[in-house]
ROSE-4610 file (N, C-alpha, C; in Angstrom, 1 decimal, always signed):
// ROSE-4610
residu = [M/M/M/Q/Q/Q/N/N/N/T/T/T/D/D/D/D/D/D/F/F/F/I/I/I/P/P/P/V/V/V/V/V/V/I/I/I/D/D/D/S/S/S/Q/Q/Q/L/L/L/F/F/F/D/D/D/Y/Y/Y/E/E/E/R/R/R/L/L/L/V/V/V/D/D/D/N/N/N/G/G/G/N/N/N/E/E/E/F/F/F/L/L/L/V/V/V/R/R/R/R/R/R/F/F/F/K/K/K/A/A/A/T/T/T/H/H/H/D/D/D/A/A/A/D/D/D/G/G/G/L/L/L/T/T/T/K/K/K/Y/Y/Y/F/F/F/Q/Q/Q/K/K/K/Q/Q/Q/A/A/A/K/K/K/I/I/I/D/D/D/D/D/D/A/A/A/E/E/E/N/N/N/Y/Y/Y/T/T/T/R/R/R/N/N/N/Y/Y/Y/V/V/V/V/V/V/K/K/K/F/F/F/K/K/K/G/G/G/T/T/T/E/E/E/S/S/S/V/V/V/V/V/V/A/A/A/F/F/F/F/F/F/T/T/T/L/L/L/K/K/K/A/A/A/G/G/G/A/A/A/V/V/V/P/P/P/Y/Y/Y/T/T/T/G/G/G/A/A/A/S/S/S/D/D/D/R/R/R/L/L/L/L/L/L/I/I/I/S/S/S/K/K/K/D/D/D/T/T/T/K/K/K/L/L/L/V/V/V/P/P/P/G/G/G/I/I/I/E/E/E/L/L/L/V/V/V/N/N/N/I/I/I/A/A/A/T/T/T/N/N/N/D/D/D/I/I/I/V/V/V/A/A/A/R/R/R/K/K/K/T/T/T/S/S/S/E/E/E/L/L/L/G/G/G/I/I/I/K/K/K/V/V/V/G/G/G/E/E/E/H/H/H/I/I/I/F/F/F/H/H/H/K/K/K/I/I/I/I/I/I/E/E/E/P/P/P/V/V/V/V/V/V/L/L/L/R/R/R/I/I/I/S/S/S/G/G/G/E/E/E/L/L/L/G/G/G/V/V/V/K/K/K/V/V/V/L/L/L/Y/Y/Y/L/L/L/F/F/F/A/A/A/A/A/A/N/N/N/K/K/K/R/R/R/L/L/L/A/A/A/D/D/D/Y/Y/Y/Y/Y/Y/T/T/T/S/S/S/W/W/W/G/G/G/F/F/F/S/S/S/T/T/T/V/V/V/E/E/E/D/D/D/S/S/S/E/E/E/Y/Y/Y/N/N/N/E/E/E/R/R/R/L/L/L/S/S/S/A/A/A/E/E/E/W/W/W/Q/Q/Q/N/N/N/S/S/S/Y/Y/Y/N/N/N/S/S/S/G/G/G/C/C/C/I/I/I/F/F/F/M/M/M/Y/Y/Y/K/K/K/P/P/P/I/I/I/A/A/A/E/E/E/I/I/I/L/L/L]
num = [1/1/1/2/2/2/3/3/3/4/4/4/5/5/5/6/6/6/7/7/7/8/8/8/9/9/9/10/10/10/11/11/11/12/12/12/13/13/13/14/14/14/15/15/15/16/16/16/17/17/17/18/18/18/19/19/19/20/20/20/21/21/21/22/22/22/23/23/23/24/24/24/25/25/25/26/26/26/27/27/27/28/28/28/29/29/29/30/30/30/31/31/31/32/32/32/33/33/33/34/34/34/35/35/35/36/36/36/37/37/37/38/38/38/39/39/39/40/40/40/41/41/41/42/42/42/43/43/43/44/44/44/45/45/45/46/46/46/47/47/47/48/48/48/49/49/49/50/50/50/51/51/51/52/52/52/53/53/53/54/54/54/55/55/55/56/56/56/57/57/57/58/58/58/59/59/59/60/60/60/61/61/61/62/62/62/63/63/63/64/64/64/65/65/65/66/66/66/67/67/67/68/68/68/69/69/69/70/70/70/71/71/71/72/72/72/73/73/73/74/74/74/75/75/75/76/76/76/77/77/77/78/78/78/79/79/79/80/80/80/81/81/81/82/82/82/83/83/83/84/84/84/85/85/85/86/86/86/87/87/87/88/88/88/89/89/89/90/90/90/91/91/91/92/92/92/93/93/93/94/94/94/95/95/95/96/96/96/97/97/97/98/98/98/99/99/99/100/100/100/101/101/101/102/102/102/103/103/103/104/104/104/105/105/105/106/106/106/107/107/107/108/108/108/109/109/109/110/110/110/111/111/111/112/112/112/113/113/113/114/114/114/115/115/115/116/116/116/117/117/117/118/118/118/119/119/119/120/120/120/121/121/121/122/122/122/123/123/123/124/124/124/125/125/125/126/126/126/127/127/127/128/128/128/129/129/129/130/130/130/131/131/131/132/132/132/133/133/133/134/134/134/135/135/135/136/136/136/137/137/137/138/138/138/139/139/139/140/140/140/141/141/141/142/142/142/143/143/143/144/144/144/145/145/145/146/146/146/147/147/147/148/148/148/149/149/149/150/150/150/151/151/151/152/152/152/153/153/153/154/154/154/155/155/155/156/156/156/157/157/157/158/158/158/159/159/159/160/160/160/161/161/161/162/162/162/163/163/163/164/164/164/165/165/165/166/166/166/167/167/167/168/168/168/169/169/169/170/170/170/171/171/171/172/172/172/173/173/173/174/174/174/175/175/175/176/176/176/177/177/177/178/178/178/179/179/179/180/180/180/181/181/181/182/182/182/183/183/183/184/184/184/185/185/185/186/186/186/187/187/187/188/188/188/189/189/189/190/190/190/191/191/191/192/192/192/193/193/193/194/194/194/195/195/195/196/196/196/197/197/197/198/198/198/199/199/199/200/200/200/201/201/201/202/202/202/203/203/203/204/204/204/205/205/205]
x = [+81.5/+82.5/+81.7/+82.7/+82.3/+81.7/+80.9/+80.5/+81.1/+82.1/+83.0/+82.3/+81.4/+81.1/+80.3/+79.8/+78.8/+79.7/+80.9/+81.8/+81.9/+81.4/+81.6/+82.5/+83.7/+84.3/+84.0/+84.5/+84.3/+84.8/+84.1/+84.9/+86.0/+87.3/+88.5/+88.9/+89.0/+89.8/+91.3/+91.8/+93.3/+93.7/+94.7/+95.2/+96.4/+96.5/+97.9/+97.6/+96.3/+96.2/+94.9/+94.7/+93.2/+93.4/+92.2/+92.3/+90.8/+91.5/+90.5/+90.7/+89.6/+89.6/+90.6/+91.2/+92.4/+91.7/+90.4/+90.3/+89.6/+89.8/+89.2/+90.6/+90.4/+91.3/+92.7/+92.7/+93.9/+94.7/+94.3/+95.4/+95.9/+95.3/+96.1/+97.4/+97.6/+99.0/+100.0/+99.4/+100.2/+101.3/+100.5/+101.2/+102.5/+102.9/+104.5/+105.4/+104.8/+105.5/+105.2/+105.3/+104.8/+105.8/+106.4/+107.4/+107.0/+106.1/+105.8/+106.9/+106.7/+108.2/+108.1/+109.5/+109.8/+109.9/+110.2/+110.4/+109.4/+108.2/+106.9/+106.7/+107.5/+107.3/+106.1/+105.3/+104.2/+103.2/+103.2/+102.3/+102.5/+103.7/+104.0/+103.3/+103.8/+103.1/+101.6/+100.8/+99.6/+99.0/+99.4/+98.9/+99.4/+100.6/+100.7/+100.0/+99.9/+99.2/+98.0/+97.6/+96.2/+95.1/+95.3/+94.6/+93.2/+94.0/+92.9/+91.8/+92.5/+91.6/+90.5/+90.8/+90.3/+88.9/+89.4/+88.2/+87.3/+87.8/+86.9/+85.9/+86.4/+85.5/+84.7/+84.7/+83.8/+84.4/+85.7/+86.2/+86.6/+87.0/+87.8/+87.5/+87.6/+87.9/+89.2/+90.1/+91.5/+91.2/+92.2/+92.2/+93.7/+93.8/+95.2/+95.1/+96.3/+96.1/+97.4/+97.0/+98.2/+98.3/+99.5/+99.5/+98.6/+98.1/+96.7/+97.2/+96.3/+96.6/+97.2/+97.9/+99.1/+98.6/+99.6/+99.2/+100.4/+101.1/+102.2/+101.6/+101.9/+101.6/+101.8/+101.1/+101.6/+101.3/+100.2/+100.1/+98.8/+98.3/+97.7/+96.8/+95.6/+94.7/+93.7/+93.2/+92.2/+91.3/+90.1/+88.9/+88.1/+87.5/+86.3/+85.5/+84.3/+83.1/+83.4/+82.9/+83.4/+82.4/+82.5/+81.8/+82.8/+82.1/+83.4/+82.4/+82.9/+82.0/+82.2/+80.9/+80.7/+79.7/+80.0/+78.7/+78.4/+77.1/+76.1/+76.3/+76.2/+75.8/+77.0/+78.3/+79.2/+79.9/+81.0/+82.1/+83.0/+83.0/+84.0/+84.2/+85.0/+84.8/+85.4/+84.0/+84.1/+83.4/+84.0/+83.0/+82.0/+80.7/+79.8/+78.6/+77.5/+76.1/+75.3/+75.9/+75.4/+76.4/+77.2/+78.2/+77.3/+77.4/+77.0/+78.0/+77.6/+78.4/+77.8/+78.4/+77.9/+78.7/+78.4/+79.0/+80.0/+81.3/+82.4/+82.9/+84.0/+84.9/+86.6/+86.6/+88.4/+89.4/+90.4/+91.2/+92.3/+92.2/+93.3/+94.3/+95.0/+96.0/+96.2/+97.4/+97.4/+99.1/+99.8/+101.2/+101.3/+102.3/+103.1/+103.9/+104.3/+105.2/+106.6/+107.4/+108.6/+109.6/+109.1/+109.6/+109.6/+108.5/+108.2/+108.6/+109.3/+109.4/+110.1/+111.2/+112.0/+111.0/+110.0/+109.2/+108.1/+107.6/+106.9/+107.6/+108.7/+109.5/+109.3/+109.3/+109.5/+108.2/+107.2/+105.7/+105.8/+106.5/+106.4/+105.4/+104.8/+103.6/+103.8/+103.1/+103.2/+102.1/+103.2/+101.9/+100.6/+101.2/+99.9/+99.1/+99.3/+98.6/+97.4/+98.2/+97.2/+96.2/+96.7/+95.9/+94.7/+95.2/+94.2/+92.8/+93.3/+92.3/+91.5/+92.2/+91.9/+91.0/+91.5/+90.9/+90.2/+90.8/+90.2/+88.8/+89.4/+88.2/+86.8/+86.9/+85.9/+85.2/+85.9/+85.2/+84.7/+85.2/+84.7/+83.0/+83.3/+82.2/+80.8/+81.1/+80.3/+79.5/+80.5/+79.9/+79.0/+79.5/+78.6/+77.3/+77.2/+76.2/+75.0/+75.8/+74.6/+74.6/+75.1/+75.0/+74.8/+75.1/+75.2/+76.1/+77.4/+78.6/+79.1/+79.1/+79.6/+81.2/+81.9/+83.4/+84.4/+85.2/+86.6/+87.8/+88.0/+89.2/+90.3/+91.3/+92.5/+92.9/+94.3/+95.3/+96.7/+97.1/+98.9/+100.0/+100.5/+101.7/+102.4/+102.7/+103.5/+103.3/+104.0/+103.9/+104.0/+105.0/+105.8/+104.5/+103.7/+103.1/+101.9/+101.1/+100.2/+100.5/+101.7/+102.0/+101.7/+102.1/+101.8/+100.5/+99.6/+98.0/+97.1/+98.1/+97.3/+97.2/+98.2/+98.4/+97.0/+96.5/+95.6/+94.0/+94.1/+92.9/+92.6/+93.2/+92.9/+93.3/+92.5/+92.7/+92.9/+93.6/+93.7/+92.5/+92.5/+91.6/+92.4/+92.2/+92.9/+92.5/+91.0/+90.2/+90.9/+91.9/+92.4/+91.5/+90.1/+89.3/+89.0/+88.5/+88.1/+89.2/+90.3/+91.4/+91.8/+91.7/+91.8/+90.6/+89.3/+88.1/+88.4/+88.8/+89.0/+90.3/+91.1/+92.2/+91.7/+90.9/+90.9/+89.5/+88.5/+87.4/+87.0/+87.9/+87.6/+89.0/+90.2/+91.3/+91.4/+91.6/+92.1/+93.8/+94.2/+95.7/+96.5/+95.7/+96.2/+96.8/+95.9/+96.1/+96.4/+96.7/+96.9/+98.1/+98.3/+99.1/+99.5/+98.5/+98.5/+98.0/+97.8/+97.2/+96.3/+95.0/+93.4/+93.5/+92.9/+92.8/+91.4/+90.8/+89.6/+89.5/+88.6/+88.4/+86.8/+85.9/+84.5/+84.2/+83.0/+82.6/+82.2/+81.6/+81.2/+82.5/+83.8/+85.0/+85.7/+85.0/+85.6/+85.1/+85.6/+85.0/+85.1]
y = [+120.0/+119.1/+117.4/+116.9/+115.5/+115.0/+114.0/+113.5/+111.8/+112.0/+110.7/+109.6/+110.2/+109.1/+107.9/+108.1/+106.9/+106.2/+106.1/+105.0/+104.0/+102.7/+101.4/+100.6/+100.6/+99.7/+98.2/+97.8/+96.3/+95.4/+94.3/+93.5/+92.6/+92.5/+92.0/+90.8/+89.9/+88.5/+88.5/+89.7/+89.5/+89.5/+89.0/+88.6/+89.7/+90.5/+91.7/+93.0/+93.2/+94.9/+95.0/+96.6/+97.1/+98.1/+98.7/+99.8/+100.9/+102.4/+103.5/+104.3/+105.2/+106.4/+107.1/+107.9/+108.9/+110.1/+110.4/+111.7/+111.4/+110.2/+109.8/+109.6/+109.8/+109.4/+110.0/+111.4/+111.6/+111.4/+110.5/+109.6/+110.6/+111.8/+112.8/+113.1/+113.1/+113.4/+112.1/+110.9/+109.7/+109.8/+110.6/+110.7/+111.3/+112.1/+112.3/+111.3/+110.1/+108.8/+108.0/+108.4/+107.7/+108.1/+107.0/+107.0/+106.1/+106.4/+105.1/+104.6/+103.3/+102.3/+102.6/+101.9/+102.1/+103.5/+104.8/+106.1/+106.6/+106.3/+107.1/+108.1/+109.1/+110.6/+111.2/+110.9/+111.4/+110.8/+109.8/+109.3/+109.5/+109.9/+110.3/+111.7/+112.5/+113.8/+114.0/+112.9/+113.1/+112.7/+111.5/+111.3/+112.5/+113.0/+114.3/+115.5/+115.7/+117.2/+117.3/+116.3/+116.4/+115.3/+114.2/+113.6/+113.9/+114.5/+115.3/+116.3/+117.0/+117.7/+117.2/+116.1/+115.4/+114.7/+114.4/+113.6/+114.6/+115.8/+117.0/+117.3/+117.2/+117.6/+116.6/+115.5/+114.4/+113.8/+114.0/+113.4/+112.1/+111.9/+110.2/+109.9/+108.7/+108.3/+107.7/+108.3/+107.6/+106.9/+106.0/+104.9/+104.7/+104.7/+104.0/+102.7/+101.8/+100.6/+100.4/+100.2/+100.0/+98.4/+98.1/+97.0/+96.9/+96.0/+95.8/+96.1/+96.9/+97.3/+98.6/+99.1/+100.0/+101.2/+102.2/+103.5/+103.4/+102.1/+102.1/+101.8/+102.9/+102.8/+101.8/+101.0/+100.0/+100.5/+101.0/+101.6/+102.6/+103.2/+104.0/+103.5/+103.7/+103.5/+104.6/+104.6/+105.4/+104.9/+105.3/+104.7/+106.0/+106.1/+106.6/+106.4/+106.7/+106.3/+106.8/+106.0/+106.3/+105.5/+105.5/+105.0/+104.6/+103.6/+103.0/+102.5/+102.5/+101.9/+100.4/+99.9/+98.6/+97.5/+96.6/+96.0/+94.8/+95.4/+94.6/+92.9/+92.6/+91.0/+90.2/+91.0/+90.0/+90.7/+89.8/+90.5/+91.0/+91.3/+91.8/+93.4/+93.9/+95.4/+95.7/+96.0/+96.1/+97.5/+98.1/+98.9/+98.5/+98.4/+97.9/+98.7/+98.5/+99.5/+99.0/+97.9/+97.8/+98.4/+99.0/+99.7/+100.8/+101.0/+101.9/+102.3/+103.4/+103.8/+103.2/+102.2/+101.6/+101.9/+101.9/+102.3/+101.5/+102.1/+101.3/+102.0/+101.3/+101.9/+101.8/+103.1/+103.2/+103.1/+102.1/+101.9/+102.8/+104.3/+105.4/+105.1/+105.1/+104.5/+103.8/+102.9/+101.9/+102.3/+102.3/+102.5/+102.1/+101.3/+100.5/+101.5/+101.5/+102.4/+101.8/+102.6/+102.2/+102.3/+103.1/+103.3/+101.8/+101.3/+99.9/+98.6/+99.2/+97.9/+96.8/+96.9/+95.8/+94.8/+95.6/+94.7/+94.1/+94.7/+93.9/+92.8/+92.9/+92.1/+90.5/+90.8/+89.8/+88.6/+89.5/+88.7/+87.7/+87.6/+86.3/+86.5/+87.5/+87.8/+88.6/+88.7/+90.0/+91.0/+92.1/+92.8/+93.6/+94.4/+94.6/+94.0/+92.5/+91.6/+91.5/+91.2/+90.9/+91.9/+93.1/+94.5/+94.4/+94.2/+94.3/+93.2/+91.8/+90.7/+90.8/+91.0/+91.3/+92.3/+93.5/+94.6/+95.3/+95.8/+96.6/+95.7/+94.6/+94.0/+93.9/+93.6/+93.4/+94.9/+95.9/+97.3/+97.5/+97.2/+97.1/+96.4/+95.1/+94.5/+94.9/+95.8/+96.6/+97.4/+98.2/+99.5/+99.1/+98.0/+97.3/+96.9/+96.3/+95.9/+97.0/+98.1/+99.1/+99.9/+100.2/+100.9/+100.3/+98.9/+98.3/+98.9/+98.1/+98.4/+97.5/+97.5/+96.4/+96.1/+97.1/+96.8/+97.7/+96.8/+97.5/+98.0/+98.9/+99.3/+100.1/+100.4/+101.0/+101.5/+102.3/+103.0/+102.6/+101.5/+101.1/+102.0/+102.6/+103.8/+103.1/+101.6/+101.1/+99.6/+98.9/+97.7/+96.6/+97.2/+96.4/+96.1/+97.3/+97.3/+96.6/+96.7/+96.0/+94.6/+94.0/+92.7/+92.2/+93.1/+92.8/+92.7/+93.6/+93.9/+92.6/+92.0/+90.9/+89.9/+89.6/+88.9/+88.8/+90.0/+90.3/+90.1/+89.5/+89.3/+90.4/+91.4/+92.4/+92.0/+92.5/+92.3/+93.6/+93.7/+94.6/+94.6/+95.4/+95.4/+95.2/+94.2/+94.0/+94.9/+95.1/+96.2/+97.4/+97.5/+99.1/+100.1/+99.9/+101.1/+101.5/+100.6/+101.0/+101.3/+101.5/+102.0/+103.4/+103.4/+104.9/+105.7/+105.3/+106.2/+106.4/+105.2/+105.6/+106.8/+106.7/+107.7/+108.9/+109.3/+110.5/+111.0/+110.2/+110.7/+110.4/+109.6/+109.4/+109.5/+109.6/+109.5/+110.9/+111.3/+112.9/+113.0/+114.2/+114.2/+113.5/+113.2/+112.4/+110.8/+110.5/+108.9/+108.9/+109.8/+110.0/+109.2/+108.4/+107.5/+106.3/+106.1/+104.8/+103.7/+102.6/+101.1/+101.1/+101.2/+101.1/+99.2/+99.0/+97.4/+97.2/+96.1/+96.1/+94.5/+94.6/+93.5/+93.4/+92.7/+92.4/+92.3/+92.8/+92.8/+91.3/+90.7/+89.1/+88.3/+88.6/+87.9/+87.9/+89.1/+89.0/+88.4/+87.5/+86.0/+86.7]
z = [+95.8/+96.2/+96.4/+96.5/+96.4/+97.6/+97.6/+99.0/+99.2/+99.6/+99.4/+100.6/+101.6/+102.9/+102.2/+100.8/+100.4/+99.6/+99.5/+98.5/+99.4/+98.8/+99.4/+98.4/+98.8/+97.7/+97.7/+96.5/+95.9/+96.7/+97.6/+98.0/+97.3/+97.4/+96.2/+97.0/+95.9/+96.4/+96.3/+97.3/+97.4/+98.9/+99.2/+100.5/+100.7/+99.7/+99.6/+99.5/+98.9/+98.8/+99.0/+99.4/+99.4/+98.5/+98.3/+97.2/+97.8/+97.5/+98.1/+96.8/+97.0/+96.0/+96.5/+95.2/+95.5/+96.5/+96.1/+97.2/+98.7/+98.8/+100.4/+101.4/+102.6/+103.5/+103.5/+102.8/+102.7/+101.8/+100.8/+100.0/+98.7/+98.9/+97.9/+98.0/+99.6/+100.2/+99.8/+99.6/+99.4/+98.0/+97.1/+95.6/+95.8/+97.0/+97.2/+97.4/+97.8/+98.0/+96.6/+95.6/+94.4/+93.2/+92.7/+91.5/+90.3/+89.4/+88.2/+87.9/+87.8/+87.6/+85.9/+85.5/+84.0/+83.8/+84.7/+84.4/+83.7/+84.0/+83.4/+84.1/+83.7/+84.5/+83.9/+82.8/+82.9/+83.5/+83.9/+85.0/+86.2/+86.5/+87.9/+88.0/+87.0/+86.9/+87.0/+86.2/+86.5/+87.9/+88.2/+89.7/+90.8/+90.7/+91.5/+91.2/+89.9/+89.7/+89.3/+88.3/+87.6/+88.2/+88.6/+89.0/+90.1/+91.2/+91.7/+91.4/+90.3/+89.7/+88.5/+87.8/+87.0/+87.9/+89.3/+90.1/+90.3/+90.8/+91.4/+90.2/+88.9/+87.8/+87.0/+87.7/+87.5/+86.1/+85.7/+84.4/+84.4/+85.7/+86.0/+87.4/+87.4/+89.1/+89.1/+89.9/+90.3/+91.7/+91.6/+93.0/+93.3/+94.4/+95.0/+95.6/+95.3/+95.7/+96.9/+98.0/+99.1/+99.8/+100.1/+100.8/+102.1/+102.1/+103.1/+104.4/+105.0/+106.4/+106.6/+105.5/+105.6/+104.8/+105.1/+103.9/+102.8/+102.9/+101.5/+100.2/+99.5/+97.9/+97.0/+96.7/+95.5/+94.1/+93.9/+92.7/+92.3/+91.6/+91.3/+89.8/+89.9/+88.4/+88.3/+86.9/+86.7/+85.8/+86.2/+85.5/+84.6/+83.6/+83.2/+82.1/+82.3/+81.4/+80.0/+79.1/+77.6/+76.6/+75.4/+74.5/+73.3/+72.6/+71.4/+70.4/+69.0/+68.2/+68.3/+68.0/+68.6/+67.5/+67.2/+66.5/+67.6/+67.7/+68.8/+68.6/+67.3/+67.2/+67.6/+67.8/+68.1/+69.3/+69.8/+70.7/+70.0/+68.4/+67.8/+67.5/+67.5/+67.3/+65.9/+65.0/+63.5/+63.2/+62.1/+61.2/+60.2/+60.5/+59.7/+59.4/+58.7/+59.1/+60.3/+60.9/+62.2/+63.5/+62.9/+64.2/+65.0/+66.0/+66.9/+68.0/+68.7/+69.8/+71.0/+71.8/+73.0/+74.4/+75.3/+76.3/+76.7/+77.4/+77.7/+78.9/+79.6/+80.8/+80.2/+80.2/+79.6/+80.9/+80.7/+81.7/+81.3/+81.9/+81.4/+81.5/+82.7/+83.3/+84.5/+84.7/+85.6/+85.9/+86.9/+87.2/+88.6/+88.6/+89.7/+90.4/+91.7/+92.6/+92.3/+91.8/+91.8/+93.4/+94.4/+95.6/+96.2/+95.8/+96.5/+95.8/+94.8/+93.7/+94.4/+95.2/+96.2/+96.6/+97.3/+98.2/+97.3/+96.4/+95.4/+94.5/+94.6/+93.7/+94.8/+95.7/+96.7/+96.8/+96.3/+96.5/+95.6/+94.5/+93.5/+92.6/+92.4/+91.8/+90.5/+89.5/+88.2/+89.1/+89.7/+90.4/+89.7/+88.5/+87.6/+87.3/+86.8/+86.6/+87.6/+88.7/+89.9/+90.3/+90.2/+90.5/+89.5/+88.3/+87.2/+87.4/+87.8/+88.0/+89.2/+90.2/+91.6/+92.1/+91.4/+92.2/+90.5/+89.6/+88.4/+88.1/+87.7/+87.1/+87.9/+89.1/+90.1/+90.0/+90.0/+90.2/+88.7/+87.5/+86.5/+86.2/+86.6/+86.9/+87.7/+88.7/+89.7/+88.9/+88.1/+87.6/+86.3/+85.7/+84.5/+84.9/+86.1/+86.8/+87.1/+87.5/+87.7/+86.7/+85.5/+84.5/+82.9/+82.9/+81.5/+80.9/+80.5/+79.9/+79.1/+78.0/+76.9/+76.6/+76.9/+77.0/+77.4/+78.3/+79.1/+77.8/+77.9/+76.6/+77.4/+76.4/+77.0/+75.6/+75.8/+74.7/+75.2/+74.7/+75.1/+74.4/+75.3/+74.5/+73.7/+73.7/+72.6/+72.3/+71.4/+71.2/+72.3/+73.4/+74.2/+75.1/+75.3/+76.5/+75.7/+74.7/+74.1/+74.1/+73.7/+74.1/+75.5/+76.4/+77.9/+78.1/+77.7/+78.0/+77.3/+76.4/+75.7/+76.6/+77.4/+78.4/+79.6/+79.6/+80.5/+79.9/+78.5/+78.0/+77.1/+76.9/+75.8/+74.6/+73.5/+72.0/+71.4/+70.1/+69.3/+68.3/+67.3/+66.5/+65.0/+64.3/+62.9/+61.9/+62.0/+60.9/+60.4/+59.5/+59.5/+59.3/+58.7/+58.5/+60.1/+60.8/+62.4/+62.9/+63.2/+63.3/+62.9/+61.5/+61.2/+61.6/+61.9/+61.9/+63.6/+64.4/+65.9/+66.0/+65.3/+65.4/+65.1/+63.9/+63.5/+64.4/+64.7/+65.4/+66.9/+67.6/+69.0/+69.8/+69.4/+70.1/+70.6/+71.7/+72.0/+72.2/+72.4/+72.3/+73.5/+74.5/+75.6/+75.1/+74.4/+73.8/+72.4/+71.5/+70.0/+69.7/+68.9/+68.3/+69.4/+70.0/+71.1/+70.4/+70.9/+70.3/+71.0/+70.4/+71.1/+71.2/+72.3/+73.0/+73.6/+73.6/+74.3/+74.8/+75.9/+76.3/+76.7/+75.9/+76.0/+77.7/+78.1/+79.7/+80.1/+79.0/+79.2/+79.2/+79.0/+79.0/+80.2/+81.3/+82.4/+83.5/+84.0/+84.9/+86.3]
């Protein structure tokens, strides 16, 4: 069983939201009041049925974002440790004689809650982008400070999402050999066919 008593959240610069681990404070029951936006039923099912299991097995860490001072769920996100092939001499991801696996953090999932969409739309912000910059990036920076992490990465489900994540500072890899090898050797069934994107930790401010 996980010891959740020693979890100390990162101090975040958001006047709107707080975040906690899914496994803390009865948060696993809040998934009953969650429906991923854009009819992303796969994400809804993941957070309702699989996320707690993955946490218990130390496969991922899942987090819930709430309106500050409430139990109203705004979003969920998932992080896990990983590694990607990386050319350490630069911040570009390339396949070359210098390529090696380096530690990274994967942003496995992020989904906002359609049930509170009207309320979040009244905030006048891009909620997903706000959560990424104000919560996820500070969490990633703290992890990288403790362990040493080179890159944050994700797998976008489609080009529309890839274009959206570009506005968050993520990049795609233009090297066709890299993408072919990544697809063949590193992507699993969950992210098969998705678009690999990355953001160097050095670019997180």
